[in-house]
HTML snippet that shows the backbone in 3Dmol.js (N, CA, C, O; Angstrom):
<script src="https://3Dmol.org/build/3Dmol-min.js"></script>
<div id="view" style="width:600px;height:400px;position:relative"></div>
<script>
const pdb = `
ATOM      1  N   MET A   1      57.113 174.638 156.714  1.00  0.00           N
ATOM      2  CA  MET A   1      57.057 173.745 155.716  1.00  0.00           C
ATOM      3  C   MET A   1      56.034 173.713 154.439  1.00  0.00           C
ATOM      4  O   MET A   1      54.831 173.772 154.693  1.00  0.00           O
ATOM      5  N   PRO A   2      56.345 173.646 153.444  1.00  0.00           N
ATOM      6  CA  PRO A   2      55.092 173.711 152.051  1.00  0.00           C
ATOM      7  C   PRO A   2      54.113 172.533 152.551  1.00  0.00           C
ATOM      8  O   PRO A   2      54.198 171.588 153.335  1.00  0.00           O
ATOM      9  N   PRO A   3      53.149 173.074 151.699  1.00  0.00           N
ATOM     10  CA  PRO A   3      51.828 172.027 151.795  1.00  0.00           C
ATOM     11  C   PRO A   3      52.167 170.778 151.149  1.00  0.00           C
ATOM     12  O   PRO A   3      51.897 169.649 151.558  1.00  0.00           O
ATOM     13  N   GLU A   4      52.871 171.143 149.954  1.00  0.00           N
ATOM     14  CA  GLU A   4      53.262 169.849 149.294  1.00  0.00           C
ATOM     15  C   GLU A   4      54.022 168.754 149.987  1.00  0.00           C
ATOM     16  O   GLU A   4      53.572 167.609 149.964  1.00  0.00           O
ATOM     17  N   VAL A   5      55.088 169.020 150.568  1.00  0.00           N
ATOM     18  CA  VAL A   5      55.819 168.354 151.510  1.00  0.00           C
ATOM     19  C   VAL A   5      54.700 167.490 152.427  1.00  0.00           C
ATOM     20  O   VAL A   5      54.415 166.295 152.345  1.00  0.00           O
ATOM     21  N   GLY A   6      54.205 168.452 153.267  1.00  0.00           N
ATOM     22  CA  GLY A   6      53.416 167.783 153.976  1.00  0.00           C
ATOM     23  C   GLY A   6      52.448 166.585 153.569  1.00  0.00           C
ATOM     24  O   GLY A   6      52.445 165.497 154.145  1.00  0.00           O
ATOM     25  N   ARG A   7      51.530 166.972 152.375  1.00  0.00           N
ATOM     26  CA  ARG A   7      50.913 166.118 151.802  1.00  0.00           C
ATOM     27  C   ARG A   7      51.708 164.781 151.479  1.00  0.00           C
ATOM     28  O   ARG A   7      51.225 163.679 151.738  1.00  0.00           O
ATOM     29  N   VAL A   8      52.967 164.950 150.893  1.00  0.00           N
ATOM     30  CA  VAL A   8      53.536 163.938 150.530  1.00  0.00           C
ATOM     31  C   VAL A   8      53.981 162.926 151.595  1.00  0.00           C
ATOM     32  O   VAL A   8      53.898 161.707 151.447  1.00  0.00           O
ATOM     33  N   ALA A   9      54.416 163.489 152.580  1.00  0.00           N
ATOM     34  CA  ALA A   9      54.905 162.716 153.993  1.00  0.00           C
ATOM     35  C   ALA A   9      53.589 161.817 154.660  1.00  0.00           C
ATOM     36  O   ALA A   9      53.567 160.637 155.007  1.00  0.00           O
ATOM     37  N   LEU A  10      52.475 162.889 154.694  1.00  0.00           N
ATOM     38  CA  LEU A  10      51.126 162.063 155.186  1.00  0.00           C
ATOM     39  C   LEU A  10      50.815 160.784 154.378  1.00  0.00           C
ATOM     40  O   LEU A  10      50.500 159.722 154.914  1.00  0.00           O
ATOM     41  N   GLY A  11      50.931 160.971 153.026  1.00  0.00           N
ATOM     42  CA  GLY A  11      50.862 159.684 151.942  1.00  0.00           C
ATOM     43  C   GLY A  11      51.631 158.593 152.412  1.00  0.00           C
ATOM     44  O   GLY A  11      51.202 157.476 152.700  1.00  0.00           O
ATOM     45  N   TRP A  12      53.159 159.121 152.486  1.00  0.00           N
ATOM     46  CA  TRP A  12      53.732 157.992 152.847  1.00  0.00           C
ATOM     47  C   TRP A  12      53.585 157.312 154.504  1.00  0.00           C
ATOM     48  O   TRP A  12      53.951 156.171 154.786  1.00  0.00           O
ATOM     49  N   ALA A  13      53.067 158.135 155.332  1.00  0.00           N
ATOM     50  CA  ALA A  13      52.562 157.793 156.602  1.00  0.00           C
ATOM     51  C   ALA A  13      51.339 156.933 156.514  1.00  0.00           C
ATOM     52  O   ALA A  13      51.311 155.928 157.224  1.00  0.00           O
ATOM     53  N   VAL A  14      50.402 157.181 155.791  1.00  0.00           N
ATOM     54  CA  VAL A  14      49.218 156.179 155.521  1.00  0.00           C
ATOM     55  C   VAL A  14      49.515 155.098 154.828  1.00  0.00           C
ATOM     56  O   VAL A  14      48.921 154.072 155.158  1.00  0.00           O
ATOM     57  N   PHE A  15      50.457 155.030 153.743  1.00  0.00           N
ATOM     58  CA  PHE A  15      51.060 153.740 153.080  1.00  0.00           C
ATOM     59  C   PHE A  15      51.557 153.001 154.151  1.00  0.00           C
ATOM     60  O   PHE A  15      51.095 151.865 154.256  1.00  0.00           O
ATOM     61  N   LEU A  16      52.437 153.380 155.026  1.00  0.00           N
ATOM     62  CA  LEU A  16      53.333 152.719 155.804  1.00  0.00           C
ATOM     63  C   LEU A  16      52.322 151.723 156.966  1.00  0.00           C
ATOM     64  O   LEU A  16      52.439 150.524 157.217  1.00  0.00           O
ATOM     65  N   VAL A  17      51.315 152.741 157.536  1.00  0.00           N
ATOM     66  CA  VAL A  17      50.444 152.417 158.118  1.00  0.00           C
ATOM     67  C   VAL A  17      49.533 151.229 158.019  1.00  0.00           C
ATOM     68  O   VAL A  17      49.362 150.342 158.856  1.00  0.00           O
ATOM     69  N   LEU A  18      48.906 151.398 156.681  1.00  0.00           N
ATOM     70  CA  LEU A  18      48.058 150.550 156.123  1.00  0.00           C
ATOM     71  C   LEU A  18      48.600 149.255 155.565  1.00  0.00           C
ATOM     72  O   LEU A  18      47.901 148.250 155.693  1.00  0.00           O
ATOM     73  N   ALA A  19      50.125 149.143 154.774  1.00  0.00           N
ATOM     74  CA  ALA A  19      50.662 148.310 154.580  1.00  0.00           C
ATOM     75  C   ALA A  19      51.291 147.244 155.593  1.00  0.00           C
ATOM     76  O   ALA A  19      51.507 146.035 155.508  1.00  0.00           O
ATOM     77  N   ALA A  20      51.454 148.020 156.394  1.00  0.00           N
ATOM     78  CA  ALA A  20      51.947 146.924 157.996  1.00  0.00           C
ATOM     79  C   ALA A  20      50.841 146.533 158.766  1.00  0.00           C
ATOM     80  O   ALA A  20      50.974 145.555 159.501  1.00  0.00           O
ATOM     81  N   GLY A  21      49.804 147.114 158.721  1.00  0.00           N
ATOM     82  CA  GLY A  21      48.272 146.718 159.326  1.00  0.00           C
ATOM     83  C   GLY A  21      47.850 145.553 158.594  1.00  0.00           C
ATOM     84  O   GLY A  21      47.402 144.608 159.243  1.00  0.00           O
ATOM     85  N   VAL A  22      47.925 145.476 157.335  1.00  0.00           N
ATOM     86  CA  VAL A  22      47.499 144.065 156.405  1.00  0.00           C
ATOM     87  C   VAL A  22      48.519 143.180 156.660  1.00  0.00           C
ATOM     88  O   VAL A  22      48.040 142.064 156.863  1.00  0.00           O
ATOM     89  N   LEU A  23      49.711 143.194 156.738  1.00  0.00           N
ATOM     90  CA  LEU A  23      50.758 142.446 157.127  1.00  0.00           C
ATOM     91  C   LEU A  23      50.736 141.925 158.348  1.00  0.00           C
ATOM     92  O   LEU A  23      50.986 140.721 158.401  1.00  0.00           O
ATOM     93  N   LEU A  24      50.450 142.624 159.613  1.00  0.00           N
ATOM     94  CA  LEU A  24      50.606 142.462 160.590  1.00  0.00           C
ATOM     95  C   LEU A  24      49.321 141.078 160.963  1.00  0.00           C
ATOM     96  O   LEU A  24      49.492 140.120 161.717  1.00  0.00           O
ATOM     97  N   LEU A  25      48.172 141.388 160.209  1.00  0.00           N
ATOM     98  CA  LEU A  25      47.122 140.669 160.274  1.00  0.00           C
ATOM     99  C   LEU A  25      47.591 138.862 159.726  1.00  0.00           C
ATOM    100  O   LEU A  25      47.072 137.867 160.232  1.00  0.00           O
ATOM    101  N   THR A  26      48.457 138.824 158.825  1.00  0.00           N
ATOM    102  CA  THR A  26      49.029 137.543 158.156  1.00  0.00           C
ATOM    103  C   THR A  26      50.244 137.043 158.629  1.00  0.00           C
ATOM    104  O   THR A  26      50.706 135.984 158.205  1.00  0.00           O
ATOM    105  N   LEU A  27      50.872 137.821 159.597  1.00  0.00           N
ATOM    106  CA  LEU A  27      52.189 137.152 160.190  1.00  0.00           C
ATOM    107  C   LEU A  27      51.888 136.589 161.639  1.00  0.00           C
ATOM    108  O   LEU A  27      50.953 136.854 162.395  1.00  0.00           O
ATOM    109  N   THR A  28      52.823 135.843 161.777  1.00  0.00           N
ATOM    110  CA  THR A  28      52.839 134.991 163.271  1.00  0.00           C
ATOM    111  C   THR A  28      53.662 135.703 163.979  1.00  0.00           C
ATOM    112  O   THR A  28      54.805 136.043 163.676  1.00  0.00           O
ATOM    113  N   PRO A  29      52.802 136.029 165.361  1.00  0.00           N
ATOM    114  CA  PRO A  29      53.677 137.035 166.199  1.00  0.00           C
ATOM    115  C   PRO A  29      54.902 135.833 166.961  1.00  0.00           C
ATOM    116  O   PRO A  29      54.863 134.617 167.154  1.00  0.00           O
ATOM    117  N   GLY A  30      55.896 136.873 167.231  1.00  0.00           N
ATOM    118  CA  GLY A  30      57.137 136.165 167.619  1.00  0.00           C
ATOM    119  C   GLY A  30      57.995 136.159 166.541  1.00  0.00           C
ATOM    120  O   GLY A  30      59.069 136.642 166.900  1.00  0.00           O
ATOM    121  N   THR A  31      58.011 135.784 165.218  1.00  0.00           N
ATOM    122  CA  THR A  31      58.953 135.916 164.314  1.00  0.00           C
ATOM    123  C   THR A  31      59.290 137.378 163.786  1.00  0.00           C
ATOM    124  O   THR A  31      58.550 138.356 163.681  1.00  0.00           O
ATOM    125  N   PRO A  32      60.811 137.204 163.449  1.00  0.00           N
ATOM    126  CA  PRO A  32      61.388 138.630 163.270  1.00  0.00           C
ATOM    127  C   PRO A  32      60.513 139.320 162.123  1.00  0.00           C
ATOM    128  O   PRO A  32      60.513 140.551 162.095  1.00  0.00           O
ATOM    129  N   GLU A  33      59.802 138.645 161.218  1.00  0.00           N
ATOM    130  CA  GLU A  33      58.883 139.603 160.209  1.00  0.00           C
ATOM    131  C   GLU A  33      58.071 140.284 161.035  1.00  0.00           C
ATOM    132  O   GLU A  33      58.138 141.509 160.934  1.00  0.00           O
ATOM    133  N   PHE A  34      57.334 139.845 161.811  1.00  0.00           N
ATOM    134  CA  PHE A  34      56.697 140.327 162.701  1.00  0.00           C
ATOM    135  C   PHE A  34      56.935 141.550 163.401  1.00  0.00           C
ATOM    136  O   PHE A  34      56.095 142.449 163.373  1.00  0.00           O
ATOM    137  N   VAL A  35      58.043 141.663 164.044  1.00  0.00           N
ATOM    138  CA  VAL A  35      58.706 142.501 164.833  1.00  0.00           C
ATOM    139  C   VAL A  35      59.333 143.475 163.952  1.00  0.00           C
ATOM    140  O   VAL A  35      59.602 144.533 164.520  1.00  0.00           O
ATOM    141  N   ILE A  36      59.610 143.414 162.834  1.00  0.00           N
ATOM    142  CA  ILE A  36      60.006 144.339 161.837  1.00  0.00           C
ATOM    143  C   ILE A  36      58.723 145.163 160.967  1.00  0.00           C
ATOM    144  O   ILE A  36      58.816 146.287 160.473  1.00  0.00           O
ATOM    145  N   THR A  37      57.800 144.471 160.945  1.00  0.00           N
ATOM    146  CA  THR A  37      56.322 145.102 160.541  1.00  0.00           C
ATOM    147  C   THR A  37      55.812 145.737 161.638  1.00  0.00           C
ATOM    148  O   THR A  37      55.158 146.770 161.501  1.00  0.00           O
ATOM    149  N   LEU A  38      56.020 145.265 162.686  1.00  0.00           N
ATOM    150  CA  LEU A  38      55.348 146.006 163.747  1.00  0.00           C
ATOM    151  C   LEU A  38      56.060 147.409 164.418  1.00  0.00           C
ATOM    152  O   LEU A  38      55.435 148.219 165.104  1.00  0.00           O
ATOM    153  N   PHE A  39      57.449 147.507 164.079  1.00  0.00           N
ATOM    154  CA  PHE A  39      58.270 148.509 163.922  1.00  0.00           C
ATOM    155  C   PHE A  39      57.872 149.611 162.819  1.00  0.00           C
ATOM    156  O   PHE A  39      57.817 150.831 162.974  1.00  0.00           O
ATOM    157  N   THR A  40      57.596 148.820 161.610  1.00  0.00           N
ATOM    158  CA  THR A  40      57.349 149.926 160.557  1.00  0.00           C
ATOM    159  C   THR A  40      56.149 150.513 160.821  1.00  0.00           C
ATOM    160  O   THR A  40      55.900 151.653 160.430  1.00  0.00           O
ATOM    161  N   LEU A  41      55.177 149.677 161.611  1.00  0.00           N
ATOM    162  CA  LEU A  41      53.700 150.367 161.739  1.00  0.00           C
ATOM    163  C   LEU A  41      54.087 151.650 162.951  1.00  0.00           C
ATOM    164  O   LEU A  41      53.651 152.787 162.766  1.00  0.00           O
ATOM    165  N   CYS A  42      54.748 151.392 163.902  1.00  0.00           N
ATOM    166  CA  CYS A  42      54.976 152.281 164.810  1.00  0.00           C
ATOM    167  C   CYS A  42      55.921 153.712 164.056  1.00  0.00           C
ATOM    168  O   CYS A  42      55.805 154.865 164.472  1.00  0.00           O
ATOM    169  N   LEU A  43      56.776 153.326 162.963  1.00  0.00           N
ATOM    170  CA  LEU A  43      57.425 154.597 162.462  1.00  0.00           C
ATOM    171  C   LEU A  43      56.348 155.162 161.506  1.00  0.00           C
ATOM    172  O   LEU A  43      56.422 156.382 161.364  1.00  0.00           O
ATOM    173  N   GLY A  44      55.495 154.622 160.911  1.00  0.00           N
ATOM    174  CA  GLY A  44      54.286 155.222 160.443  1.00  0.00           C
ATOM    175  C   GLY A  44      53.215 156.024 161.163  1.00  0.00           C
ATOM    176  O   GLY A  44      52.428 156.799 160.619  1.00  0.00           O
ATOM    177  N   LEU A  45      53.263 155.834 162.012  1.00  0.00           N
ATOM    178  CA  LEU A  45      52.201 156.255 163.194  1.00  0.00           C
ATOM    179  C   LEU A  45      53.074 157.548 163.785  1.00  0.00           C
ATOM    180  O   LEU A  45      52.551 158.604 164.141  1.00  0.00           O
ATOM    181  N   LEU A  46      54.289 157.307 163.816  1.00  0.00           N
ATOM    182  CA  LEU A  46      55.181 158.642 164.201  1.00  0.00           C
ATOM    183  C   LEU A  46      55.170 159.562 163.302  1.00  0.00           C
ATOM    184  O   LEU A  46      54.633 160.648 163.521  1.00  0.00           O
ATOM    185  N   LEU A  47      55.696 159.300 162.280  1.00  0.00           N
ATOM    186  CA  LEU A  47      55.580 160.046 160.794  1.00  0.00           C
ATOM    187  C   LEU A  47      54.114 160.671 160.745  1.00  0.00           C
ATOM    188  O   LEU A  47      54.004 161.874 160.509  1.00  0.00           O
ATOM    189  N   GLY A  48      53.204 160.036 160.920  1.00  0.00           N
ATOM    190  CA  GLY A  48      52.141 160.814 160.712  1.00  0.00           C
ATOM    191  C   GLY A  48      51.585 161.584 161.814  1.00  0.00           C
ATOM    192  O   GLY A  48      50.574 162.276 161.701  1.00  0.00           O
ATOM    193  N   LEU A  49      52.264 161.451 162.882  1.00  0.00           N
ATOM    194  CA  LEU A  49      51.677 162.255 164.310  1.00  0.00           C
ATOM    195  C   LEU A  49      52.675 163.522 163.796  1.00  0.00           C
ATOM    196  O   LEU A  49      52.143 164.628 163.695  1.00  0.00           O
ATOM    197  N   ILE A  50      53.984 163.396 163.497  1.00  0.00           N
ATOM    198  CA  ILE A  50      54.899 164.462 163.194  1.00  0.00           C
ATOM    199  C   ILE A  50      54.258 165.325 162.293  1.00  0.00           C
ATOM    200  O   ILE A  50      54.212 166.526 162.557  1.00  0.00           O
ATOM    201  N   VAL A  51      53.633 164.769 161.009  1.00  0.00           N
ATOM    202  CA  VAL A  51      53.099 165.583 160.009  1.00  0.00           C
ATOM    203  C   VAL A  51      52.025 166.610 160.622  1.00  0.00           C
ATOM    204  O   VAL A  51      52.010 167.837 160.525  1.00  0.00           O
ATOM    205  N   VAL A  52      51.173 165.794 161.249  1.00  0.00           N
ATOM    206  CA  VAL A  52      49.786 166.803 161.749  1.00  0.00           C
ATOM    207  C   VAL A  52      50.276 167.671 162.685  1.00  0.00           C
ATOM    208  O   VAL A  52      49.874 168.832 162.615  1.00  0.00           O
ATOM    209  N   ALA A  53      51.214 167.316 163.725  1.00  0.00           N
ATOM    210  CA  ALA A  53      51.504 168.349 164.580  1.00  0.00           C
ATOM    211  C   ALA A  53      52.228 169.666 163.755  1.00  0.00           C
ATOM    212  O   ALA A  53      52.004 170.862 163.945  1.00  0.00           O
ATOM    213  N   GLY A  54      53.023 169.139 162.929  1.00  0.00           N
ATOM    214  CA  GLY A  54      53.793 170.462 161.801  1.00  0.00           C
ATOM    215  C   GLY A  54      52.892 171.140 161.394  1.00  0.00           C
ATOM    216  O   GLY A  54      52.930 172.360 161.556  1.00  0.00           O
ATOM    217  N   ALA A  55      51.955 170.589 160.825  1.00  0.00           N
ATOM    218  CA  ALA A  55      50.623 171.510 160.032  1.00  0.00           C
ATOM    219  C   ALA A  55      49.701 172.223 161.081  1.00  0.00           C
ATOM    220  O   ALA A  55      49.311 173.344 160.757  1.00  0.00           O
ATOM    221  N   LEU A  56      49.326 171.761 162.214  1.00  0.00           N
ATOM    222  CA  LEU A  56      48.656 172.418 163.088  1.00  0.00           C
ATOM    223  C   LEU A  56      49.470 173.722 163.688  1.00  0.00           C
ATOM    224  O   LEU A  56      48.918 174.809 163.855  1.00  0.00           O
ATOM    225  N   TRP A  57      50.900 173.459 163.998  1.00  0.00           N
ATOM    226  CA  TRP A  57      51.669 174.442 164.247  1.00  0.00           C
ATOM    227  C   TRP A  57      51.978 175.486 163.259  1.00  0.00           C
ATOM    228  O   TRP A  57      52.152 176.673 163.536  1.00  0.00           O
ATOM    229  N   ASN A  58      52.038 174.933 162.024  1.00  0.00           N
ATOM    230  CA  ASN A  58      52.234 176.064 160.848  1.00  0.00           C
ATOM    231  C   ASN A  58      50.648 177.057 160.958  1.00  0.00           C
ATOM    232  O   ASN A  58      50.658 178.281 161.084  1.00  0.00           O
ATOM    233  N   ARG A  59      49.685 176.422 160.897  1.00  0.00           N
ATOM    234  CA  ARG A  59      48.299 176.920 161.062  1.00  0.00           C
ATOM    235  C   ARG A  59      48.198 178.011 161.943  1.00  0.00           C
ATOM    236  O   ARG A  59      47.861 179.162 161.665  1.00  0.00           O
ATOM    237  N   ARG A  60      48.579 177.458 163.225  1.00  0.00           N
ATOM    238  CA  ARG A  60      48.566 178.426 164.312  1.00  0.00           C
ATOM    239  C   ARG A  60      49.532 179.726 164.211  1.00  0.00           C
ATOM    240  O   ARG A  60      49.159 180.883 164.404  1.00  0.00           O
ATOM    241  N   ARG A  61      50.727 179.349 163.901  1.00  0.00           N
ATOM    242  CA  ARG A  61      51.786 180.718 163.613  1.00  0.00           C
ATOM    243  C   ARG A  61      50.954 181.509 162.372  1.00  0.00           C
ATOM    244  O   ARG A  61      50.665 182.699 162.495  1.00  0.00           O
ATOM    245  N   ASP A  62      50.688 180.933 161.473  1.00  0.00           N
ATOM    246  CA  ASP A  62      49.924 181.976 160.418  1.00  0.00           C
ATOM    247  C   ASP A  62      48.951 182.792 160.731  1.00  0.00           C
ATOM    248  O   ASP A  62      48.876 183.979 160.414  1.00  0.00           O
ATOM    249  N   LYS A  63      47.887 181.924 161.608  1.00  0.00           N
ATOM    250  CA  LYS A  63      46.718 182.465 161.889  1.00  0.00           C
ATOM    251  C   LYS A  63      47.280 183.764 163.346  1.00  0.00           C
ATOM    252  O   LYS A  63      46.576 184.727 163.651  1.00  0.00           O
ATOM    253  N   ARG A  64      48.218 183.546 163.815  1.00  0.00           N
ATOM    254  CA  ARG A  64      48.768 184.636 164.917  1.00  0.00           C
ATOM    255  C   ARG A  64      49.615 185.734 164.119  1.00  0.00           C
ATOM    256  O   ARG A  64      49.679 186.842 164.651  1.00  0.00           O
ATOM    257  N   GLU A  65      50.251 185.550 162.939  1.00  0.00           N
ATOM    258  CA  GLU A  65      50.553 186.397 162.076  1.00  0.00           C
ATOM    259  C   GLU A  65      49.883 187.242 161.676  1.00  0.00           C
ATOM    260  O   GLU A  65      49.986 188.457 161.851  1.00  0.00           O
ATOM    261  N   ASP A  66      49.068 186.601 161.048  1.00  0.00           N
ATOM    262  CA  ASP A  66      47.598 187.455 160.481  1.00  0.00           C
ATOM    263  C   ASP A  66      46.869 188.277 161.238  1.00  0.00           C
ATOM    264  O   ASP A  66      46.383 189.306 160.770  1.00  0.00           O
ATOM    265  N   GLY A  67      46.670 187.806 162.854  1.00  0.00           N
ATOM    266  CA  GLY A  67      45.815 188.675 163.429  1.00  0.00           C
ATOM    267  C   GLY A  67      47.026 189.690 164.259  1.00  0.00           C
ATOM    268  O   GLY A  67      46.527 190.301 165.204  1.00  0.00           O
ATOM    269  N   SER A  68      48.204 189.895 164.089  1.00  0.00           N
ATOM    270  CA  SER A  68      48.826 190.797 164.770  1.00  0.00           C
ATOM    271  C   SER A  68      48.719 192.102 163.869  1.00  0.00           C
ATOM    272  O   SER A  68      49.224 193.158 164.250  1.00  0.00           O
TER     273      SER A  68
END
`;
const viewer = $3Dmol.createViewer("view");
viewer.addModel(pdb, "pdb");
viewer.setStyle({}, {cartoon: {color: "spectrum"}});
viewer.zoomTo();
viewer.render();
</script>
């Protein structure tokens, strides 16, 4: 994965998490909007986790290839 793709994906993940977090503070629990926003927050967190895991995996792979 090129670093630019990871950077853009991480930016989107941060945007989703921040936007959904702010919206959750203003919405009433139990409403459809609250559920969709909570789902969006979870998707943002999942995307961030995937990007970080991919970056760590790439770094580890590159380090192993350089050390061989």
